[in-house]
C-alpha positions as CSV (number, residue, x, y, z in Angstrom):
1,X,-86.2,-52.9,41.8
2,X,-84.1,-50.1,43.1
3,X,-82.9,-48.1,46.2
4,X,-84.2,-44.3,45.7
5,X,-84.3,-41.1,48.1
6,X,-86.5,-38.2,46.1
7,X,-86.3,-35.0,48.5
8,X,-87.5,-31.6,46.6
9,X,-84.9,-28.7,46.6
10,X,-85.1,-27.7,50.8
11,X,-84.0,-30.8,51.2
12,X,-80.1,-30.0,50.3
13,X,-78.5,-30.5,53.6
14,X,-80.1,-34.1,54.2
15,X,-79.5,-35.6,50.4
16,X,-76.4,-37.1,50.7
17,X,-76.6,-38.6,53.9
18,X,-80.1,-39.7,52.9
19,X,-78.5,-41.8,50.3
20,X,-75.3,-42.8,51.9
21,X,-77.8,-44.2,55.0
22,X,-79.7,-46.2,52.3
23,X,-76.5,-47.5,51.0
24,X,-75.3,-48.9,54.0
25,X,-78.2,-51.1,55.1
26,X,-80.3,-48.3,57.5
27,X,-84.1,-48.5,57.7
28,X,-85.9,-46.2,55.7
29,X,-87.7,-44.3,59.0
30,X,-84.5,-43.8,60.1
31,X,-83.0,-42.4,56.6
32,X,-86.5,-40.3,56.2
33,X,-86.0,-38.6,60.3
34,X,-82.1,-38.2,59.9
35,X,-82.4,-36.4,56.0
36,X,-85.1,-34.2,57.4
37,X,-83.5,-33.2,60.6
38,X,-80.4,-32.0,58.7
39,X,-82.9,-29.7,57.0
40,X,-84.9,-28.6,60.2
41,X,-81.9,-26.8,61.4
42,X,-80.1,-25.3,58.3
43,X,-80.9,-21.6,58.8
44,X,-80.3,-21.1,55.1
45,X,-83.5,-23.5,54.3
46,X,-86.0,-20.5,54.8
47,X,-89.6,-22.8,54.3
48,X,-88.4,-25.4,57.4
49,X,-87.6,-25.4,61.1
50,X,-85.3,-23.0,62.2
51,X,-84.5,-20.9,59.1
52,X,-88.5,-20.7,58.4
53,X,-91.3,-18.2,58.8
54,X,-93.0,-17.7,62.0
55,X,-97.0,-16.8,61.9
56,X,-98.4,-13.5,62.0
57,X,-97.7,-12.7,65.5
58,X,-93.8,-14.1,65.4
59,X,-94.1,-17.3,66.9
60,X,-92.5,-20.0,65.1
61,X,-95.1,-23.3,64.8
62,X,-94.0,-26.3,63.3
63,X,-95.6,-29.0,62.0
64,X,-94.1,-32.7,60.6
65,X,-95.1,-35.9,59.4
66,X,-93.4,-39.7,59.5
67,X,-95.0,-42.8,57.8
68,X,-94.1,-46.7,57.5
69,X,-94.8,-48.0,54.3
70,X,-94.7,-51.4,55.3
71,X,-97.2,-51.2,58.4
72,X,-98.9,-48.0,57.7
73,X,-98.3,-46.9,60.8
74,X,-98.2,-42.5,60.8
75,X,-97.7,-39.8,63.3
76,X,-98.2,-36.5,62.7
77,X,-97.3,-33.3,64.9
78,X,-98.8,-29.8,64.2
79,X,-98.7,-26.5,65.5
80,X,-95.8,-27.6,67.7
81,X,-93.9,-25.1,69.3
82,X,-90.0,-24.4,71.0
83,X,-89.0,-27.6,69.7
84,X,-86.2,-27.8,66.8
85,X,-86.9,-31.2,65.1
86,X,-90.7,-32.0,65.1
87,X,-90.0,-34.7,62.4
88,X,-88.4,-36.5,65.4
89,X,-91.1,-35.7,67.7
90,X,-93.7,-37.8,64.7
91,X,-91.3,-40.4,65.4
92,X,-91.3,-40.3,68.7
93,X,-95.1,-40.6,68.7
94,X,-94.9,-44.3,66.4
95,X,-93.6,-45.9,69.1
96,X,-94.9,-44.2,72.5
97,X,-98.3,-43.2,71.7
98,X,-101.8,-44.8,70.3
99,X,-102.5,-41.4,68.7
100,X,-101.6,-40.7,64.8
101,X,-101.7,-36.7,65.6
102,X,-100.7,-34.4,67.9
103,X,-101.0,-30.2,68.2
104,X,-100.2,-27.5,69.9
105,X,-99.3,-27.5,73.3
106,X,-100.3,-31.4,73.5
107,X,-97.6,-32.0,71.1
108,X,-95.1,-29.7,73.0
109,X,-95.9,-31.2,75.9
110,X,-95.6,-35.0,75.1
111,X,-92.0,-33.7,73.5
112,X,-90.5,-32.3,76.6
113,X,-92.0,-35.6,78.2
114,X,-90.2,-37.4,75.4
115,X,-86.8,-35.5,76.8
116,X,-86.9,-33.0,73.7
117,X,-85.1,-29.7,74.6
118,X,-87.7,-26.3,74.7
119,X,-85.5,-23.9,72.7
120,X,-85.4,-20.9,70.3
121,X,-86.7,-21.6,67.6
122,X,-86.6,-18.5,65.6
123,X,-83.7,-18.3,63.9
124,X,-81.9,-14.1,63.9
125,X,-82.1,-13.9,60.2
126,X,-85.7,-15.1,60.3
127,X,-87.0,-12.6,63.2
128,X,-85.2,-10.0,61.1
129,X,-87.7,-10.8,58.1
130,X,-90.5,-11.3,60.3
131,X,-90.3,-7.7,61.7
132,X,-90.0,-6.0,58.5
133,X,-92.9,-8.0,57.2
134,X,-94.4,-6.4,60.2
135,X,-94.1,-3.2,59.7
136,X,-95.5,-3.3,56.2
137,X,-98.2,-5.8,56.7
138,X,-99.4,-5.9,60.7
139,X,-102.8,-5.5,62.0
140,X,-104.1,-5.4,65.1
141,X,-107.3,-7.4,63.5
142,X,-105.3,-10.3,62.0
143,X,-108.0,-11.2,59.9
144,X,-107.7,-8.0,57.8
145,X,-104.2,-8.8,57.3
146,X,-105.1,-11.8,55.3
147,X,-107.5,-11.9,51.8
148,X,-109.2,-15.6,50.6
149,X,-107.9,-15.5,46.9
150,X,-104.0,-14.4,48.0
151,X,-101.7,-16.5,48.8
152,X,-98.5,-14.9,49.3
153,X,-96.4,-17.1,51.7
154,X,-97.4,-20.3,50.4
155,X,-94.5,-22.2,48.8
156,X,-92.1,-24.1,51.4
157,X,-91.8,-27.7,52.9
158,X,-89.2,-30.3,52.8
159,X,-89.9,-33.6,51.9
160,X,-88.3,-37.2,51.8
161,X,-89.6,-40.2,50.1
162,X,-87.5,-43.7,50.7
163,X,-87.6,-47.1,48.9
164,X,-85.0,-49.3,50.4
165,X,-83.3,-52.1,48.7
166,X,-86.2,-55.0,49.4
167,X,-89.6,-52.4,49.1
168,X,-90.2,-50.9,51.9
169,X,-91.0,-47.3,52.0
170,X,-91.1,-44.7,54.1
171,X,-91.8,-40.9,53.9
172,X,-91.8,-37.7,56.1
173,X,-92.9,-33.8,55.7
174,X,-91.5,-30.9,57.9
175,X,-92.4,-27.4,57.8
176,X,-92.4,-24.4,59.2
177,X,-95.8,-23.7,57.0
178,X,-96.7,-20.3,55.3
179,X,-95.2,-17.5,55.9
180,X,-97.2,-15.4,58.5
181,X,-99.8,-17.3,58.6
182,X,-103.0,-16.9,60.6
183,X,-101.8,-18.7,64.2
184,X,-102.7,-21.9,64.2
185,X,-103.0,-22.9,60.6
186,X,-102.2,-26.3,59.4
187,X,-101.4,-27.1,55.7
188,X,-101.4,-30.4,54.0
189,X,-97.7,-31.3,55.8
190,X,-99.8,-32.8,59.0
191,X,-102.6,-34.8,57.3
192,X,-101.7,-37.9,56.5
193,X,-103.4,-38.5,52.4
194,X,-102.9,-35.1,51.7
195,X,-99.2,-34.3,52.0
196,X,-98.0,-37.7,52.4
197,X,-99.1,-41.2,52.0
198,X,-96.5,-44.2,51.5
199,X,-97.8,-47.7,51.1
200,X,-94.9,-50.8,50.1
201,X,-97.4,-52.3,47.8
202,X,-97.6,-49.9,46.1
203,X,-95.2,-47.0,46.4
204,X,-95.8,-42.9,48.0
205,X,-96.5,-39.4,47.3
206,X,-96.0,-36.4,49.1
207,X,-96.8,-32.7,48.2
208,X,-95.2,-29.4,48.7
209,X,-96.7,-25.7,48.4
210,X,-100.2,-24.9,48.7
211,X,-101.0,-27.4,51.3
212,X,-105.1,-26.4,50.9
213,X,-105.8,-27.8,47.8
214,X,-103.7,-30.8,48.5
215,X,-106.0,-31.2,51.2
216,X,-109.2,-30.4,49.3
217,X,-108.2,-33.6,46.7
218,X,-106.6,-35.7,49.5
219,X,-104.0,-35.4,46.9
220,X,-100.6,-38.0,48.1
221,X,-103.4,-40.7,49.3
222,X,-105.1,-40.4,45.6
223,X,-101.8,-40.3,44.1
224,X,-100.7,-43.8,45.8
225,X,-104.4,-45.1,44.6
226,X,-104.2,-44.6,41.2
227,X,-100.7,-46.4,41.8
228,X,-102.7,-48.9,43.3
229,X,-105.4,-49.6,40.8
230,X,-102.1,-49.8,38.0
231,X,-101.5,-46.4,36.7
232,X,-97.7,-46.3,36.1
233,X,-96.0,-43.3,38.3
234,X,-96.3,-41.0,35.9
235,X,-99.8,-41.2,35.0
236,X,-100.9,-41.6,39.1
237,X,-99.3,-37.8,39.1
238,X,-101.4,-36.7,36.0
239,X,-104.6,-38.0,37.6
240,X,-103.8,-36.3,41.0
241,X,-103.5,-32.7,38.6
242,X,-106.5,-33.6,37.1
243,X,-108.2,-33.7,40.4
244,X,-106.6,-30.7,41.6
245,X,-108.6,-29.2,37.9
246,X,-111.6,-29.9,39.7
247,X,-111.6,-27.4,42.3
248,X,-113.7,-23.9,42.2
249,X,-113.4,-21.1,44.6
250,X,-110.8,-20.6,47.5
251,X,-107.5,-19.9,46.3
252,X,-105.8,-21.9,43.3
253,X,-101.9,-22.7,44.3
254,X,-98.7,-23.7,42.8
255,X,-99.0,-27.5,44.2
256,X,-95.7,-30.0,43.2
257,X,-96.3,-33.5,43.5
258,X,-93.2,-36.0,44.2
259,X,-94.1,-40.0,43.5
260,X,-92.5,-43.1,43.6
261,X,-93.7,-46.6,42.5
262,X,-93.3,-49.8,44.6
263,X,-90.2,-50.3,42.0
264,X,-88.8,-47.1,42.9
265,X,-89.0,-45.3,39.8
266,X,-89.8,-41.7,40.5
267,X,-92.0,-38.5,38.7
268,X,-92.2,-35.0,40.4
269,X,-94.6,-32.5,38.2
270,X,-96.1,-29.0,39.3
271,X,-99.5,-27.7,39.0
272,X,-98.6,-24.7,36.9
273,X,-96.1,-24.3,33.7
274,X,-95.5,-20.8,34.4
275,X,-94.0,-19.1,37.8
276,X,-90.9,-20.1,38.8
277,X,-89.1,-23.4,38.1
278,X,-89.3,-25.8,40.7
279,X,-86.8,-28.5,41.7
280,X,-86.2,-31.2,43.1
281,X,-83.1,-34.2,44.0
282,X,-83.1,-37.7,43.5
283,X,-80.6,-40.4,44.6
284,X,-80.9,-44.0,42.7
285,X,-78.8,-47.0,42.1
286,X,-76.4,-46.4,40.1
287,X,-75.9,-42.9,40.6
288,X,-72.4,-41.6,42.6
289,X,-74.4,-38.8,44.1
290,X,-77.7,-37.1,44.1
291,X,-78.8,-35.2,41.0
292,X,-80.7,-32.3,41.1
293,X,-83.2,-32.0,38.7
294,X,-86.1,-29.9,37.4
295,X,-90.0,-30.5,37.8
296,X,-92.0,-31.8,35.1
297,X,-95.2,-30.4,33.9
298,X,-98.3,-32.6,32.7
299,X,-100.8,-31.0,30.9
300,X,-103.7,-33.1,32.7
């Protein structure tokens, strides 16, 4: 049994803080929230929060979810505008609402009523990238921009999976979503069971990259269920990859699965061997500081 934090490469602003908090005895939900907040506000992270890409109209719509593995309580925020930290809005939902998901104007209203301030969450650098994209791609009829088999722009999220010393799990996900997406698009990040699932009895899983594929396979929940049925963390991820193989039609994109078993052992793998190498970050008991590691590839 060991304390462990797993984040994807975008989590570099928060991983060190997360590992220190966990060593100091902080609650897993606090660790998850703070690690992701630091990423959401980092302008150099171009796929999450302030530094991320807006939708096709130049509007930032952010998604996030958070989950308590001890109680199976969860909350998710989708397509929220004008709020810097959707992960904290989701955390507030755990305390104040009976609902598990809020989207759009309702999500923003909840945030404002809770005291979050409305602000410009599109960084100047991100706006410049949007203007360049717009000059080359924008069409008045937005559906003419997209093709059913083209997944360019589907690549970024920050995930955090945490196991505390006595076995409590928490997880969180935050993203600006598909770059220059159709307005209102939701990926797997705010869909519990697709982009995130944790259960302290068995483990946890989260996903990045092509959220549409993770939704179609209920991927994160499936990986945890495979561990529940006795699979090792590696074999559970391999089973998840096998589920992805069964998809027919629609865009088939890269997916990375991050998983932790109930003892704190981790395994991370990508769907396709070819293409850009994905990396992730991990800290566990016995490490002086976190490590950057390459994702595995399993031929499921």
